[in-house]
C-alpha positions as CSV (number, residue, x, y, z in Angstrom):
1,X,102.1,130.7,50.9
2,X,102.7,130.6,54.6
3,X,99.9,131.9,56.8
4,X,100.9,133.3,60.1
5,X,98.5,132.1,62.8
6,X,98.4,134.0,66.1
7,X,98.4,131.5,68.9
8,X,96.0,132.2,71.7
9,X,97.3,131.1,75.1
10,X,94.9,129.2,77.2
11,X,95.0,130.1,80.8
12,X,95.7,127.4,83.3
13,X,92.8,125.8,85.0
14,X,93.5,127.6,88.2
15,X,93.5,130.9,86.4
16,X,89.9,130.3,85.3
17,X,88.8,130.2,88.9
18,X,87.8,133.3,90.8
19,X,90.4,135.0,93.0
20,X,88.7,133.6,96.1
21,X,88.9,130.1,94.7
22,X,92.6,130.6,93.9
23,X,93.4,131.3,97.5
24,X,94.8,128.5,99.6
25,X,92.6,127.0,102.2
26,X,92.4,129.2,105.3
27,X,94.0,126.6,107.5
28,X,97.0,126.5,105.1
29,X,97.5,130.3,104.9
30,X,100.0,132.3,106.8
31,X,100.2,135.9,108.0
32,X,102.5,138.0,105.8
33,X,105.0,138.4,108.7
34,X,105.2,134.6,109.2
35,X,105.6,134.0,105.4
36,X,108.5,136.5,105.2
37,X,110.2,135.6,108.5
38,X,109.9,131.8,108.2
39,X,111.5,130.2,111.3
40,X,113.9,133.0,111.9
41,X,111.7,134.9,114.4
42,X,109.6,134.0,117.4
43,X,106.2,135.4,116.4
44,X,104.2,134.0,119.4
45,X,101.1,136.1,120.0
46,X,102.1,138.3,117.1
47,X,101.3,136.1,114.0
48,X,101.5,132.6,115.5
49,X,100.2,131.0,118.6
50,X,100.9,128.0,120.8
51,X,100.3,127.0,124.4
52,X,102.9,128.6,126.6
53,X,101.6,130.7,129.5
54,X,99.2,129.7,132.3
55,X,96.5,131.7,130.5
56,X,97.1,129.8,127.3
57,X,96.7,126.5,129.2
58,X,93.5,127.7,130.8
59,X,92.1,128.8,127.4
60,X,93.0,125.5,125.8
61,X,91.4,123.6,128.7
62,X,88.2,125.7,128.5
63,X,88.0,125.1,124.8
64,X,88.4,121.3,125.2
65,X,85.7,121.3,127.9
66,X,83.3,123.4,125.7
67,X,83.8,121.2,122.7
68,X,83.4,118.0,124.7
69,X,80.3,119.4,126.5
70,X,78.7,120.2,123.1
71,X,79.1,116.6,122.0
72,X,77.8,115.3,125.4
73,X,74.8,117.6,125.1
74,X,73.9,116.2,121.7
75,X,74.3,112.6,122.9
76,X,72.4,113.4,126.1
77,X,69.5,115.0,124.2
78,X,69.4,112.0,121.8
79,X,69.3,109.6,124.7
80,X,66.3,111.6,126.2
81,X,64.5,111.3,122.9
82,X,65.3,107.5,122.9
83,X,63.5,107.3,126.2
84,X,60.7,109.5,125.1
85,X,59.7,107.5,122.0
86,X,60.1,104.2,123.7
87,X,63.2,103.0,121.9
88,X,65.1,102.0,125.1
89,X,62.1,100.0,126.3
90,X,61.9,98.3,122.9
91,X,65.5,97.3,122.9
92,X,65.5,96.0,126.4
93,X,62.3,93.9,126.0
94,X,63.4,90.3,125.4
95,X,60.7,89.6,122.8
96,X,61.3,92.7,120.8
97,X,65.0,92.3,121.3
98,X,65.0,88.8,119.8
99,X,63.0,89.9,116.7
100,X,65.1,93.0,116.3
101,X,68.3,90.8,116.4
102,X,66.8,88.5,113.8
103,X,65.8,91.5,111.6
104,X,69.3,92.9,111.8
105,X,71.1,89.8,110.6
106,X,71.4,90.9,106.9
107,X,72.5,94.4,107.9
108,X,75.1,93.0,110.3
109,X,76.4,90.8,107.5
110,X,76.7,93.7,105.1
111,X,78.4,95.9,107.7
112,X,80.8,93.1,108.5
113,X,81.6,92.8,104.8
114,X,82.3,96.5,104.4
115,X,84.6,96.3,107.5
116,X,86.5,93.5,105.8
117,X,87.2,95.5,102.7
118,X,89.3,98.1,104.6
119,X,92.7,97.6,103.0
120,X,94.5,100.1,105.1
121,X,94.2,98.8,108.7
122,X,91.7,97.2,111.0
123,X,89.5,99.7,112.8
124,X,89.5,99.5,116.6
125,X,86.5,97.8,118.2
126,X,86.0,100.7,120.6
127,X,85.3,103.1,117.7
128,X,83.1,100.6,115.8
129,X,80.9,100.0,118.9
130,X,80.8,103.7,119.8
131,X,79.7,104.6,116.2
132,X,77.0,101.9,116.3
133,X,75.6,103.2,119.6
134,X,75.7,106.7,118.4
135,X,73.8,105.6,115.3
136,X,71.1,104.2,117.6
137,X,71.0,107.5,119.5
138,X,71.1,110.0,116.6
139,X,68.3,108.1,114.8
140,X,65.9,109.5,117.3
141,X,66.4,113.0,115.8
142,X,65.2,111.7,112.5
143,X,62.3,109.9,114.2
144,X,61.0,113.1,115.8
145,X,61.5,115.3,112.7
146,X,59.8,112.8,110.4
147,X,56.8,112.5,112.8
148,X,56.4,116.3,113.1
149,X,56.8,117.1,109.4
150,X,54.9,114.2,107.9
151,X,51.3,115.7,108.3
152,X,52.3,118.8,106.2
153,X,53.1,116.6,103.2
154,X,50.3,114.0,103.5
155,X,47.6,116.4,102.4
156,X,49.2,116.4,98.9
157,X,48.7,112.7,98.4
158,X,51.3,110.7,96.5
159,X,53.2,113.8,95.4
160,X,53.4,115.0,99.0
161,X,54.6,111.6,100.1
162,X,57.4,111.7,97.4
163,X,58.3,115.2,98.4
164,X,58.4,114.1,102.0
165,X,60.9,111.3,101.2
166,X,63.1,113.6,99.1
167,X,63.0,116.7,101.2
168,X,62.8,115.3,104.7
169,X,63.4,111.6,105.1
170,X,66.3,111.1,102.9
171,X,68.4,114.2,103.8
172,X,67.5,114.1,107.5
173,X,68.2,110.4,108.1
174,X,71.5,110.5,106.2
175,X,72.6,113.6,108.1
176,X,71.9,112.1,111.5
177,X,73.8,108.9,110.5
178,X,76.8,111.0,109.5
179,X,76.5,112.9,112.8
180,X,77.0,109.6,114.6
181,X,80.4,109.3,112.8
182,X,81.3,113.0,113.2
183,X,80.7,113.0,117.0
184,X,83.4,110.6,117.8
185,X,85.2,108.4,115.3
186,X,85.9,111.2,112.8
187,X,87.9,113.2,115.3
188,X,90.0,110.2,116.4
189,X,93.5,109.9,115.0
190,X,92.8,106.2,114.2
191,X,90.4,107.5,111.5
192,X,93.4,107.7,109.2
193,X,92.2,106.9,105.7
194,X,89.4,107.8,103.3
195,X,88.0,104.3,103.4
196,X,87.6,104.5,107.1
197,X,84.6,106.8,106.5
198,X,82.9,103.9,104.6
199,X,83.4,101.5,107.5
200,X,82.1,103.9,110.2
201,X,79.3,105.0,107.9
202,X,78.2,101.4,107.6
203,X,78.3,101.0,111.4
204,X,76.2,104.2,111.9
205,X,73.7,102.8,109.3
206,X,73.6,99.5,111.2
207,X,72.8,101.3,114.5
208,X,70.1,103.3,112.7
209,X,68.6,100.2,111.2
210,X,68.5,98.4,114.6
211,X,66.6,101.0,116.5
212,X,64.3,101.6,113.5
213,X,63.5,97.9,113.3
214,X,62.9,97.8,117.0
215,X,60.3,100.6,116.8
216,X,58.5,99.1,113.8
217,X,58.3,95.7,115.4
218,X,57.0,97.3,118.7
219,X,54.1,98.9,116.8
220,X,53.2,95.6,115.2
221,X,53.2,93.3,118.2
222,X,50.1,92.9,120.4
223,X,50.1,94.4,123.8
224,X,49.7,91.1,125.6
225,X,52.8,89.2,126.4
226,X,54.0,86.3,124.3
227,X,56.4,83.6,125.2
228,X,59.8,83.7,123.4
229,X,59.3,80.9,121.0
230,X,57.2,79.8,117.9
231,X,54.2,81.9,119.1
232,X,56.4,85.1,119.0
233,X,57.8,84.2,115.6
234,X,54.4,83.5,114.3
235,X,53.0,86.9,115.4
236,X,56.1,89.0,114.7
237,X,57.7,87.0,111.8
238,X,56.1,89.1,109.0
239,X,57.3,92.5,110.2
240,X,60.7,91.0,111.2
241,X,61.1,89.7,107.6
242,X,60.2,93.0,106.1
243,X,62.6,94.9,108.4
244,X,65.3,92.4,107.6
245,X,65.0,93.3,104.0
246,X,64.9,97.0,104.6
247,X,67.9,97.1,107.0
248,X,70.8,96.6,104.5
249,X,69.7,99.7,102.6
250,X,70.6,101.9,105.6
251,X,74.1,100.4,105.7
252,X,74.6,101.0,101.9
253,X,73.3,104.6,102.0
254,X,75.4,105.7,105.0
255,X,78.5,103.9,103.8
256,X,78.3,105.9,100.6
257,X,77.9,109.2,102.6
258,X,80.6,108.0,104.9
259,X,83.1,107.5,102.1
260,X,82.7,111.2,101.2
261,X,83.0,112.1,104.8
262,X,86.4,110.3,104.8
263,X,87.3,112.0,101.6
264,X,86.5,115.4,103.2
265,X,88.7,114.8,106.2
266,X,91.7,114.5,104.0
267,X,90.7,117.4,101.7
268,X,90.1,120.2,104.2
269,X,90.0,122.9,101.6
270,X,86.9,121.4,100.0
271,X,85.5,119.7,103.1
272,X,82.0,121.3,103.0
273,X,81.2,120.6,99.3
274,X,82.5,117.0,99.6
275,X,80.3,116.2,102.6
276,X,77.3,117.8,100.9
277,X,78.0,115.6,97.8
278,X,78.0,112.5,99.9
279,X,74.7,113.5,101.6
280,X,73.1,114.3,98.3
281,X,74.0,111.0,96.8
282,X,72.9,109.0,99.8
283,X,69.7,111.0,100.4
284,X,68.7,110.6,96.7
285,X,69.2,106.9,96.7
286,X,67.4,106.5,100.0
287,X,64.5,108.7,99.0
288,X,64.1,107.0,95.6
289,X,63.9,103.6,97.4
290,X,61.2,104.8,99.7
291,X,59.2,106.3,96.9
292,X,59.5,103.4,94.5
293,X,59.5,100.3,96.7
294,X,55.7,100.0,96.8
295,X,55.2,100.7,93.1
296,X,58.1,98.4,92.1
297,X,56.9,95.6,94.3
298,X,53.4,95.9,92.9
299,X,54.6,95.8,89.3
300,X,56.7,92.7,90.0
301,X,53.7,91.0,91.6
302,X,51.5,91.9,88.7
303,X,54.0,90.6,86.1
304,X,55.1,87.5,87.9
305,X,51.9,86.6,89.7
306,X,53.8,86.3,92.9
307,X,52.2,87.4,96.2
308,X,53.2,88.0,99.8
309,X,56.8,89.1,100.5
310,X,58.2,87.6,97.3
311,X,57.7,90.8,95.1
312,X,59.1,93.0,97.8
313,X,62.1,90.6,98.2
314,X,62.8,90.7,94.5
315,X,62.6,94.5,94.3
316,X,64.8,95.1,97.4
317,X,67.5,92.6,96.1
318,X,67.5,94.4,92.7
319,X,67.6,97.9,94.2
320,X,70.1,97.3,96.9
321,X,72.2,95.2,94.5
322,X,72.5,98.1,92.0
323,X,73.6,100.6,94.6
324,X,75.5,98.1,96.6
325,X,77.5,97.5,93.4
326,X,78.1,101.2,93.2
327,X,79.5,101.3,96.7
328,X,81.7,98.2,96.1
329,X,83.1,99.8,92.9
330,X,84.2,102.8,94.9
331,X,85.7,100.6,97.6
332,X,87.5,98.5,94.9
333,X,88.8,101.6,93.2
334,X,90.3,102.8,96.5
335,X,91.8,99.4,97.2
336,X,93.4,99.2,93.8
337,X,94.8,102.7,94.1
338,X,96.1,101.9,97.6
339,X,97.9,98.8,96.3
340,X,99.3,100.7,93.3
341,X,100.6,103.5,95.5
342,X,102.2,101.0,97.9
343,X,103.8,98.8,95.3
344,X,107.5,99.7,94.8
345,X,108.3,100.7,91.2
346,X,110.1,98.1,89.1
347,X,113.9,98.6,89.0
348,X,116.3,98.1,86.1
349,X,117.5,94.9,87.7
350,X,114.0,93.5,87.6
351,X,113.8,93.9,83.9
352,X,117.3,92.4,83.4
353,X,116.3,89.3,85.4
354,X,113.2,88.8,83.3
355,X,115.2,89.1,80.0
356,X,117.7,86.6,81.3
357,X,115.0,84.0,81.7
358,X,114.2,84.1,78.0
359,X,117.7,84.2,76.6
């Protein structure tokens, strides 16, 4: 006996979305007149617009000045904060500068490696340096916010400290590092691939790590002057070593967020959610490190019997290794996809030549 079965059609994936989600991105939409007319009508100042008249030129100029002034205002304010918290004095002091440079060596090496993985094109030095310097400057926003908000969480003990890391430190520091990329490199036409976001994110993280290291080292050194030599290394060597281990984390976190910033640039219809995803990932990894590094180092010390910096070193290497591998896998997936997309498909003659060799 044959049983008739009514087939139920499954709506396409796009039909399951809300009407708003089914609409094209606003930048890709056209007015009904433009859609109907195509290129057959001049719709200037009716449904389309471009710079034609003197008023149009003046409007475009004012917009460019306003946009540029906003960026300059952010950078100027960040520079004032750098002066206010003593960051510039720290960076220009020869003793602190030397220790800061030593503390930044691992982070510099990691940022250089991320730079070398860019399979698309070499990023221009001007953009790399600008992003690094902007990372130094925008870090001061985080320094001020962290200082202001910390007391409100400290009253809750360990729970408050953990909440402070997850709610304030992680999100704020990753946002200001992305801001360093967004202010300049992101808007440049030479930022022309998703992977570029990883490179510039790493540079912003390096800038952040440098100024953070300088400020930490400044607080640990005695007020009296020390000669640049073994005496300086003896006094500041401990904090320099600690900061050298902490620095690469900033590069990893912001490189992860930067990857998603690059992805967002080439997916404008979903730009906001993609950027938020990158920040959430980076902030979570960052906050988890801050919350667990003391506990993890203590457990390693108790289990192994090691003391001093050794447990801290082991924990940092393990933690950064795990999430560094996560970052490298994303980079490698992009590299593989890039090569696959740029490899010409095999032709029939290629198969024929291979068969001929085995005849």
